[in-house]
Structure formats: C-alpha cells, structure tokens
C-alpha positions in Angstrom: 129.3 23.3 34.7 126.3 23.0 32.3 124.2 22.1 35.2 121.2 20.7 34.4 119.3 19.3 37.3 119.6 19.3 41.2 118.4 16.9 43.7 118.7 18.7 47.3 118.9 15.7 49.5 120.1 12.4 48.9 121.0 9.5 51.6 122.3 7.1 49.0 124.5 8.7 46.3 127.8 9.6 48.5 128.4 6.5 50.8 128.3 7.6 54.2 127.2 11.5 53.8 123.8 13.2 53.1 124.3 15.0 49.9 123.1 17.1 47.4 123.6 15.7 44.1 124.3 18.1 40.8 123.5 16.5 37.7 125.8 17.9 34.4 124.2 17.6 30.7 126.0 16.1 28.2 127.7 12.4 27.6 130.3 11.0 25.4 128.7 7.6 25.3 124.9 6.4 24.4 124.2 3.6 26.4 120.6 2.4 25.4 119.9 1.3 29.1 120.9 5.1 30.5 118.8 6.4 33.3 119.4 9.7 32.7 118.5 9.9 29.4 117.4 13.4 29.2 120.9 14.2 30.4 122.9 12.2 28.0 121.0 12.7 24.8 118.5 16.1 25.4 120.1 18.2 27.7 120.2 21.3 25.6 116.4 21.0 26.4 116.6 21.2 30.1 116.8 24.4 32.4 120.6 25.5 32.7 121.2 26.2 36.3 124.4 28.5 36.4 127.3 28.0 38.9 125.9 31.0 41.1 122.7 29.4 41.6 124.1 25.8 42.4 126.6 27.4 44.7 123.7 29.3 46.4 121.6 26.5 46.6 124.7 24.6 48.7 125.2 27.9 50.6 121.9 27.4 51.9 122.2 23.5 52.7 125.6 23.3 53.8 124.4 23.0 57.6 122.1 20.0 56.0 124.2 18.2 54.1 127.8 16.7 54.3 128.9 16.6 51.0 128.2 17.1 46.8 127.8 14.5 44.2 128.7 15.8 40.9 127.4 13.3 38.4 125.7 13.5 35.0 126.2 13.1 32.0 129.5 13.0 32.2 131.0 15.7 34.7 134.5 15.4 33.0 133.1 17.5 30.1 132.8 20.5 31.8 135.6 23.2 31.4 135.4 24.6 34.8 135.1 22.0 36.7 138.1 22.6 38.6 137.1 26.3 39.7 133.3 25.1 40.7 134.8 22.5 43.1 137.0 24.8 44.4 133.9 26.9 45.4 132.2 23.9 46.7 135.3 22.7 48.8 135.3 26.8 50.5 132.2 25.4 52.3 134.1 22.6 53.9 131.8 20.0 51.8 133.1 17.1 50.7 132.8 16.3 46.9 131.8 12.8 45.0 132.7 12.2 41.0 130.8 10.1 39.2 132.4 9.4 35.8 132.6 6.7 32.8 136.7 7.5 33.2 137.3 8.4 29.7 138.8 11.6 30.7 141.7 10.2 33.0 143.5 13.3 32.6 140.8 15.7 34.4 140.5 13.0 37.0 144.2 13.0 37.9 144.3 16.7 38.2 140.8 17.0 40.4 142.7 14.4 42.5 146.3 16.1 42.8 144.5 19.3 43.9 142.8 17.3 46.4 139.3 18.4 45.0 137.7 15.2 45.2 137.1 12.9 48.3 135.1 9.9 46.7 135.0 8.4 43.2 132.9 6.6 41.3 134.0 5.1 38.4 131.2 3.1 35.7 132.5 0.3 34.0 130.0 -0.7 31.3 130.8 -3.9 30.0 134.2 -5.7 29.1 136.6 -3.8 26.4 135.6 -5.8 23.2 132.0 -5.5 23.9 132.2 -1.3 24.5 131.3 -0.1 20.9 128.2 -1.9 20.5 127.0 -1.0 24.0 128.1 2.7 23.8 127.8 3.1 20.2 131.1 4.7 20.8 134.6 4.2 19.3 136.7 4.4 22.8 140.0 3.5 24.1 139.3 1.2 26.9 143.1 2.0 28.0 141.7 5.5 29.1 139.3 3.8 31.7 142.0 1.8 32.9 144.1 4.5 33.5 141.3 6.6 35.5 141.1 3.6 37.3 144.9 3.6 38.2 144.9 7.1 39.1 142.2 6.3 41.4 144.2 3.4 43.0 147.2 6.0 43.8 145.3 8.7 44.3 144.4 7.9 48.5 141.0 8.9 47.9 138.1 6.4 48.5 137.1 5.2 45.2 134.4 2.3 43.7 134.6 1.0 40.1 130.8 0.0 39.3 128.8 -1.7 36.6 125.1 -1.7 36.0 124.3 -5.8 35.2 123.0 -5.7 31.9 122.2 -9.0 30.6 124.7 -10.1 27.8 127.0 -7.3 28.3 128.0 -8.4 32.3 128.7 -12.1 32.4 131.3 -14.0 34.2 133.4 -13.8 30.9 132.8 -9.9 30.7 134.0 -9.5 34.4 136.8 -11.6 33.4 137.6 -9.4 30.7 137.3 -6.2 33.1 139.2 -7.8 36.0 142.3 -8.5 33.2 141.9 -5.0 32.4 141.9 -3.2 35.5 143.5 -5.3 37.8 142.7 -5.4 41.7 140.7 -2.9 43.2 139.6 -1.9 46.6 135.7 -2.0 46.0 133.5 -3.0 43.3 129.9 -2.6 43.0 127.2 -4.7 40.9 124.0 -2.7 40.0 120.8 -4.3 39.5 119.5 -3.4 35.9 116.1 -1.9 36.1 114.0 -1.6 33.1 111.2 -0.2 35.0 112.5 3.6 34.2 112.5 5.7 31.0 115.8 4.6 29.3 117.6 6.0 26.4 116.7 3.5 24.4 113.0 2.2 24.9 113.8 -1.4 23.4 115.9 -2.1 26.4 112.8 -1.9 28.6 112.0 -5.2 27.6 115.0 -7.0 28.9 114.6 -9.3 31.8 117.1 -8.3 34.6 119.3 -10.9 36.3 118.1 -13.0 39.2 119.4 -11.7 42.8 121.0 -15.2 42.7 123.1 -14.6 39.4 123.8 -11.2 41.0 125.7 -12.7 44.0 127.2 -15.2 41.8 128.9 -12.5 39.7 130.1 -10.8 43.4 131.7 -14.1 44.2 134.0 -13.7 41.1 134.3 -9.8 41.5 136.0 -10.9 44.9 138.8 -12.5 42.9 139.8 -9.0 41.9 138.1 -7.0 44.3 138.8 -6.5 48.4 135.2 -5.8 48.7 132.1 -6.4 45.8 128.5 -4.9 47.2 125.5 -5.7 45.3 123.0 -3.1 45.1 119.4 -2.8 43.9 117.9 -6.2 44.7 
C-alpha cells in the first residue's frame, strides 16, 4: 500500500467516526497548494510502513476507533488496495477513501466489493483550469465518471474543493457543476497558506474571506443537496 505515515486518532477525517488515518505516498498531480507536499513529491524519503505493521496498529486500536481513513498522496495508485482493505474489513472497521478521482475504475471496483463506506473526492478547479493548477494533463471526464460511480454506489460520499483564490470562483463552480451534475454533498474548504505547501510561493496567497466562502456555498446549493464550509 506504500503507507508513508499514520495518525492514530482523528475526530475530523471521517464524518461521524473516530478513525485512524493512513497516508499513502505518491500522487499523479502536482498542486502548488498541496498540504501534504512530502507525500506528493518526496514520499520515497519517508519511512515505509508495511501492510502488516499498519494492520497491527489497527488491531490494537479496533476497540477505540470506528473506522480507517485512507488518504495520501493518492491511494488509488496502490496496486494491492483491495486486499489491504479486505483485511481492514475483517476487523469490522468502516473505511473512508480520499481520492482525486482520476482512477474511476478503482473506485468502482472497491464500491462493488463493498470495501468502502465513505468516499471524499477532491475537485481542484473547473475542467479548463486543471492543467495550470495541477501541472498535469488530465482528462476531467475521468473525475466526472468517479462522481457518477459514487452517486450510483449507495455509499456515503462528498465532493470537496479547497477554495484557492483564482481557481475556485463562481464561474469555476459553475463549470464544475455543469461537469458533474447534481450531488448529495459538496464541501468548500478554506485555503490555509500558513502550513508548508508544495510550492512555497503559494504561501503568499491571501485566502478568501468567510463572507465569500458563504456566497460560494449559496451557489453550490444550486447543484448540491448540502454544502458545508470548513475552516472558517
């Protein structure tokens, strides 16, 4: 699973549950504002936690936690993610997956096998701005396909965006809404430049005001049943 970090107890990563967070190394995007730059760019320099070591930690904590959050980096890049989650499910723990949505076939497979109970899918910006923001040539239709998978899966899910000035605007949100259609839950996250980012120049970027984020929320409710604002 290429696990490069573990946070034993989290009250915020898995809605409604106490979870242990597993951080996977490697990512297929290079977003300048990434809050886990070491996992995206220099993960090979981090200590590798074997699957058995991670499972041992979970076994010790299974009476304390309700679930496991698998995040990154990008977890869907891991080749043996199915078998690893199967081991977690044997402990009767719920599993949440964080993903950028670029591997809809993996999300569909995990969903069909009932290996995930909650999914959070990050949408960075509107389709046309993706190459500039992520430094990657991606096919946004794959992200839209992942959203469709989640809509039809029966599992709980959220779509979320970090509100980067200039990359999440009302026009960008309209473009996202047109591309993914109506969703159950959308989360808008405040941009935090006070932590170490993948590109340090982004640390000089001033976040939106809370008022602006709530204006965005009002618009998102035109294509989402619910919209939460986080970090304000």
